[in-house]
N, C-alpha and C positions, 0 to 999 in steps of 0.2 A: 597436703590431702589427703584422706583415707583412700585405700582400695572400696571403699564400702559407700564411698558417693556414686559410685557407676558412671562416672563420667573422667575419659581421659585426660592422661598427663597431657601436656604441651609445651617442646622444649625443639633444644636444636643439637646439633650437632656441635661441637665445640672443643677451639684449638687447647693445643697441652703446653706448650713452650715455656719454656719458662718453669716450668712445673705444672698439674691438676690440681693442688691445694690451692692455685696461687693466680696461672692462668683460668681452669675452665670455671671453677668456682665462681671469679672474680665477673667469667660472662655472664656464668647461669645471671647471675644476681642483676645483672645489666639489663639482660633481655627479660627478665623475671620471666625465666625458664625453669618448670616444675619437673624436668625429666632432661640426661644429657647423655650424646654418646661422645665417646674419643676412642685413638687412636691410643695403645697403652706401647705399640713398637711403632716402627716406618711402614707407613702402609704399601710400601715401593718395595720394598726388600724384606729379606728372610733374616737380619739379625734379632736376635733374643737377648735384648740387654738383662741385667744384673738386676731383681729385684732390689728397691730399697724401701726397706719394713718401716723407716722411719714417716717417711713421705707420704707414704701409702695409707698407716694409720692418722695422719696428719687430715692427709685427703678424706677418708672414712668418717672421719668427726663432723669434719666441716658439710658437707653431704648430709649425715645426717642432723646436725642442727637445724639445717637451713629444708629439712624433709626433701632432697632432689635424687632422685633416682638415677641412677646409675646405669649406661649400656657401653657391651665395646666392639667396637667393629673389626676385625683378625683382617691381615693386608689382603692386598687384590689378586696379589700373584697364586692365591693357595687356589688348586683347580684339584681337587678329587677327583675327578676323573680322565686325568690326562695321563696320554698313555706312554708319557716318558716317563721313566723309571725315578729319576732322580728327583722330577719335579713333585711327581705324588708322593713321595720322602719325605720332601722337604714340606710341603702342604700339610701332612698328616702331623707330621712334627711344629707346626703352626700354630696347626689349628687345637695341638695340645697347649700349645705353653698358653695362647690366645685365654685359651676355659682358664689355666692356673692364673694367669695375670687378671681376668675380671673375677675371681675368689677371692682373689689376693687384696682388692679394691671394693669391694663390696657389691662386684656388678651385678645385674639380675639375670642377666643375658649375655650373650656371642654373637656377635652376626657375621655368619660367614658365605660368599657365594654360590649360588649351586654347581657353578660350572660348567666344564663342558667334555665333549668326548673328544673335539680336536676334528677327531676322522669319522666320518660315516660308519665303517667297518667297527671302529672302536667299544661301541653304545653300548654292547651287553657284556663287554671285558672293562666296561667301567663302572657298572653297577656291582658288578662281582667285584671289583679289589675297594668300591665305600664301604660297602658289606664289611669285607675280610679287613680294612684297616682303622673303620670309625667305631664301631662295636666296640672293641676292646677300651677307646678312650671313653665312649660312653659309661663303660660296667666299671672304669674306677674313678665316676666322681659319685661324690658322699651327696647329700641332700642337701649343703650349702652351697653345691655347685652353681652357676648359673646353668643356663639353659644353653643349648645351640641351638642357632633361631637360623635356619636357612632361606636365603633372601635370592628369590629368583631375579636374574638376568632379562633383560630386554630384551631376548627370545630370539640373537639373534648365530649364524652359524651351524655350529654342533649344539648346541644349547643342551646341555640334560633336560630342561626343564624351560619349555618351550611357551608354554601355557599352562595358567594353573592344575588342570586337569592333570599334566604329569609329577605333581608334586609326589601322587600317588606311588608314585615309583622309587620314589628318595625316601618317601615314609617305610613302604615295603621294605626295603635295602639294607633300611635303620632299624626294622624289626619293630616298630612303630613306639620307639623306645619311649619314655616316659621325660626322658631329659631333651627332649626335642620339640624344639618349637619353630613357626613361621614368623619372618620378618616379610611383611610387603612393602615394594614400593609403589607409589603410585604411577612414578614416573616409569618403573620397570613393566610395569603389568598392560597400561595406554601403550608404548612402547610395543608390546606383544602381541597388541591385538584387543583387548579388550576395553571396550568402547566405556571409560568410566566419565563420559565426558556428556553423554548424552542424558537425558531425564530419566532416572532411576537405572542407569548402567551401574552404578556404583552399588548400589542394593546388588541389584544379580552378579555383582562380581563378589560382593562378601558372601553372598548366598551361595556360592560356588564354592569358593575357601572353606564355608563353614561346611560343605556338603562331604569336600575334597579330602579337609585336612580335621574337622572336629574343634567346636569355639575356643576349648581349652588348650590348643597349640597356636593360637590367635595374639602374638604375646607385645610387636611392634610393628609400630606403619612409618614406614620413611615417608612425609610428605613434600612431594617433590609435584612441581608441573612441569611441563613438557615444552621445550623448545620446538619438538614436530611431532607431526601430525598421528594420532591413531594408527597403529600397523607399522610404522616408520620402520622398529626395529632397530633405533636412535636412543643411546642409554644419555640424552640431552638435558640436565635437570636446566627448568627456569622458577623463579620465584612464585610464589601461591597470586595465581589470574591475572598471571601477567603471559602464562603460557595459552597451550590449545585445551589445555582441562578446564582453567576457570575457576572462580569461587564456589558456584554453587555444587558440584561434586563434594568439597568439603566436606561440607554445612550437610549432604547427607552424610559422607562416611561418622561424624561426628553422633548422626543421630543412630548411627547403626551397632544396636547393643551386643554383635560380637566385637565392638572397641571397646567395648566398656574400660576392660582392664589393660588393655595395651597404648600404650604412651605412642604419641605422633613428634615425631623426629625433623626436625627441617634438615636438608639435606643441599640447600638453597644458593645461590650465588651470594657473596655480600658476606658483613661480618656483624657488629653488633646490634650499628642500626637498622639496618635492613629487617635481621632476626627481630631484635626488638619489635619492629611493626608488622610480622606476618605471625608470630606467636601471640600479639595483639589482637591481629585479626581473628585468627582460629580461636582462641580464646570467646571471642564474640561470639563468632558463628555458636560455638558449643555450648556457650548461655549457662 
């Protein structure tokens, strides 16, 4: 599917056990995914495994042959706003490593959670250290490098992005760098208090995101329903139509011009059977 069709691709986060060229590609084929998201290292650790260039080349070749777009999700431990020096330094190293791995496998974007200041009195310092640490990483990227995609979390605690409006602070800290994009998670934004379940709510929220970040920065959607109500500040994903968001808002999402070039990636419970059904459902809504 070419970008010119102006309809978002639909896919899922895929497992990588046994290798991306084998497991992730097979998953995509079985579920009929047009885009996939992968972990390139342990998402709950700091390990930065050595590159296997042969395996990367095989994966790129297969993904290209099947016209599958790839995105990387960086480790969950990354918190660029952490007041703990060790966590901050490891977060910077892990972000740079994830961007490197993204480029090596031909990924278009690397998703990083926007993180937390952890303590209320650390917010100002958090913005300063994000600017100081991340700008050199962005400046070192070449034209072929993937985008760094900021994913707002569910608004809990001292989250740096409690609501979409707060993304402006992040973009300012990163000097509106052209390699910075946004990944919108529907469960997170709902949990943070944006009511996308009400009629017109999804359009309203996407319009706000365009206003805050600009349409060109909206590059990926994590399509997840929610186990909890709007504003619950809980990050608990549910299968599409089985949670408090429901199916209709996703039809609204797919019709919004701002997501025409932003693939929808499922991060919902289950494996091939469930994701295959949900991909088929979203494709039907897309028309």
